[in-house]
KEMARVO-636334 format. One line per field, with one value per residue: residue number from 1; residue in three letters; x, y, z of N, C-alpha, C, CB in turn. Coordinates in steps of 0.001 Angstrom, whole numbers. Glycine has a CB too. Layout:
% KEMARVO-636334
pos (NUM ...)
code (ALA ...)
n_X (X ...)
n_Y (Y ...)
n_Z (Z ...)
ca_X (X ...)
ca_Y (Y ...)
ca_Z (Z ...)
c_X (X ...)
c_Y (Y ...)
c_Z (Z ...)
cb_X (X ...)
cb_Y (Y ...)
cb_Z (Z ...)
//
This chain:
% KEMARVO-636334
pos (1 2 3 4 5 6 7 8 9 10 11 12 13 14 15 16 17 18 19 20 21 22 23 24 25 26 27 28 29 30 31 32 33 34 35 36 37 38 39 40 41 42 43 44 45 46 47 48 49 50 51 52 53 54 55 56 57 58 59 60 61 62 63 64 65 66 67 68 69)
code (MET LYS LEU ILE VAL TRP ALA PHE LEU ILE ILE ALA PRO LEU TRP PHE TYR MET GLN TYR ILE GLN PRO VAL MET VAL SER ALA VAL ASP ALA MET SER GLN VAL GLN GLU GLN GLY ALA ALA VAL ASN ALA GLN PHE SER GLN PHE GLY ASP ALA VAL LYS GLN LEU GLN ASN ILE PRO GLY PHE GLY GLN TYR PHE GLY GLN GLU)
n_X (-14154 -13282 -10633 -10780 -11827 -9748 -7671 -8679 -8690 -5988 -4919 -6452 -5828 -3149 -3406 -4941 -3119 -1030 -2376 -3475 -2272 581 1413 797 2446 4974 5033 4863 7274 9074 8433 9175 11939 12657 12024 13911 16278 16018 16036 18654 20020 19190 20234 22970 23239 22628 24729 26868 26148 26480 29250 30037 29144 30806 33251 32809 32694 35321 36505 38191 36626 34154 32924 31413 28841 27793 27571 30025 33302)
n_Y (35118 36097 35365 32580 32274 33430 31686 29333 30079 30229 27748 25773 25775 24924 22403 21135 21177 19543 17118 16388 17586 17561 14720 13966 15666 14795 12178 12786 14162 12109 10317 11865 12062 9393 9114 10853 9518 7159 8262 9238 6819 5645 7505 7118 4525 4902 6530 4752 3027 4690 5032 2416 2141 4000 2719 493 1746 2354 9 -1463 -1616 -2072 289 1002 178 2072 4284 5332 5327)
n_Z (42384 39891 40019 39843 37260 35715 36396 35300 32574 32112 32901 31569 28681 28819 30011 28030 25896 26924 27240 24751 22416 22677 22767 20129 18664 19513 18503 15786 15352 15926 13853 11659 12057 11671 8968 7865 8574 7075 4534 4411 4475 2055 275 705 -290 -3034 -3690 -3434 -5497 -7729 -7620 -8189 -10824 -12081 -11732 -13346 -15810 -16230 -16992 -19670 -22843 -21756 -21350 -23543 -23181 -21625 -23096 -23698 -25125)
ca_X (-14671 -12388 -9425 -11090 -11960 -8409 -6925 -9188 -8238 -4547 -4617 -7158 -5057 -1958 -3841 -5348 -1893 -301 -3155 -3855 -1401 1968 1698 745 3649 6120 5018 5152 8711 9735 8225 9980 13346 12822 12025 15201 17290 15863 16485 20117 20478 18960 21203 24271 23216 22716 26099 27679 25794 27148 30675 30190 28986 32037 34290 32521 33026 36771 36958 38323 35650 32863 32359 30485 27484 27373 27623 31394 34237)
ca_Y (34518 36467 34558 31242 32389 33633 30440 28405 30531 29958 26323 24924 25547 24143 21021 20627 20939 18400 15892 16032 18059 17150 13354 13936 16340 13922 11082 13355 14435 10800 9801 12668 11691 8092 9350 11445 8471 6279 9036 9248 5472 5475 8363 6455 3383 5398 7015 3567 2541 5577 4689 1128 2392 4660 1694 -309 2539 2366 -1270 -1324 -2328 -2137 1622 1148 -54 3275 5409 5845 4443)
ca_Z (41175 38797 40153 39336 35804 35165 36577 34288 31253 31986 33097 30601 27455 29142 30200 26715 25142 27468 27106 23391 21339 22874 22295 18668 18183 19786 17532 14464 15300 15836 12499 10744 12206 11027 7522 7530 8678 5914 3370 4420 4120 616 -397 778 -1205 -4400 -3865 -3677 -6825 -8676 -7607 -8874 -12266 -12533 -11811 -14524 -16988 -16391 -17532 -21126 -23638 -21074 -21383 -24653 -22698 -20910 -24031 -23782 -25831)
c_X (-13772 -11118 -9643 -11192 -10588 -7560 -7373 -8690 -6747 -4266 -5261 -6367 -3792 -2311 -4221 -4116 -1195 -1056 -3330 -2814 30 2237 1685 2006 4892 6168 5315 6646 9497 9609 9078 11457 13615 12856 13365 16315 17226 16318 17993 20669 20311 19967 22586 24325 23314 24105 27030 27391 26470 28640 30926 30066 30234 33177 34069 32885 34525 37320 37034 37299 34274 32164 31368 29039 26918 27453 28999 32240 35633)
c_Y (34827 35636 33153 31262 32553 32371 29409 28782 30284 28461 25447 24722 24722 22664 20384 20301 19674 17088 15454 16405 17551 15712 13233 14572 15475 12786 11590 13647 13131 10222 10562 12315 10322 8235 9931 10406 7537 6989 9082 7883 5222 6310 7724 5268 3836 5956 5843 2990 3380 5295 3378 1309 3062 3658 800 437 2526 1052 -1135 -2197 -2386 -798 1840 938 1145 4500 6030 4844 4819)
c_Z (39972 38831 39598 37809 35172 35298 35540 32897 31037 32025 32028 29298 27697 29318 28863 25869 25625 27272 25658 22331 21487 22429 20770 18084 18391 18775 16123 14315 15203 14431 11494 10851 11581 9507 7093 7591 7474 4642 3287 4022 2622 -171 -391 -177 -2659 -4691 -4162 -5059 -7902 -8750 -8342 -10384 -12816 -12652 -13030 -15803 -17260 -16928 -19052 -21863 -23012 -21092 -22502 -24224 -21946 -21802 -24128 -24555 -25493)
cb_X (-16089 -12043 -8992 -12407 -12875 -7719 -7120 -10720 -8541 -3764 -5085 -8518 -4681 -1289 -5029 -6247 -951 -26 -4503 -5148 -1402 2339 686 -517 3821 6050 3661 4333 9157 9136 6743 9777 13746 11691 10870 15514 17109 14396 15931 20645 19704 17507 21252 24561 21942 21657 26576 27423 24273 26916 31192 29139 27740 32430 34312 31051 32538 37425 36000 39751 36127 33039 33439 30839 27460 28227 26633 31993 34032)
cb_Y (35007 37952 34486 30716 33578 34808 29887 28379 32012 30667 25873 25535 26876 24688 20960 21659 22140 18616 16077 16687 19576 17302 12387 14667 17685 13357 10365 14645 15237 9821 9891 14151 11684 7143 10299 12607 7675 5817 10451 9650 4409 5877 9741 5993 2562 6469 7784 2512 2556 7027 4591 115 3271 5791 848 -703 3973 2681 -2447 -1699 -3694 -2605 2611 178 -1269 3481 6459 6103 4496)
cb_Z (40917 38866 41620 39958 35424 35866 38014 34308 31077 33106 34476 30282 26830 30418 31174 25983 25259 28944 27739 23058 21299 24327 22882 18151 18891 21223 17557 14240 16541 16863 12109 11024 13693 11443 7116 8471 9980 5772 3422 5808 4927 236 271 2213 -999 -4644 -2605 -2596 -7015 -8293 -6162 -8369 -12544 -11567 -10523 -14547 -16814 -15078 -17110 -21570 -23889 -19643 -21495 -25752 -21804 -19665 -23626 -22361 -27340)
//
């Protein structure tokens, strides 16, 4: 009887984890990686925007619109 109780105490949490917790964790990790990928893409776009503004500032007479002369 003790063997059955100990087997249940060891196997039940493992089964519960594999049935309920693991799928939720996998989907959460996938969602987090998608958020990180989108963040990197947005960061790259803003970097390109900053480079474009710097190029506009270098045009003679156009820098006044950016607070430079």
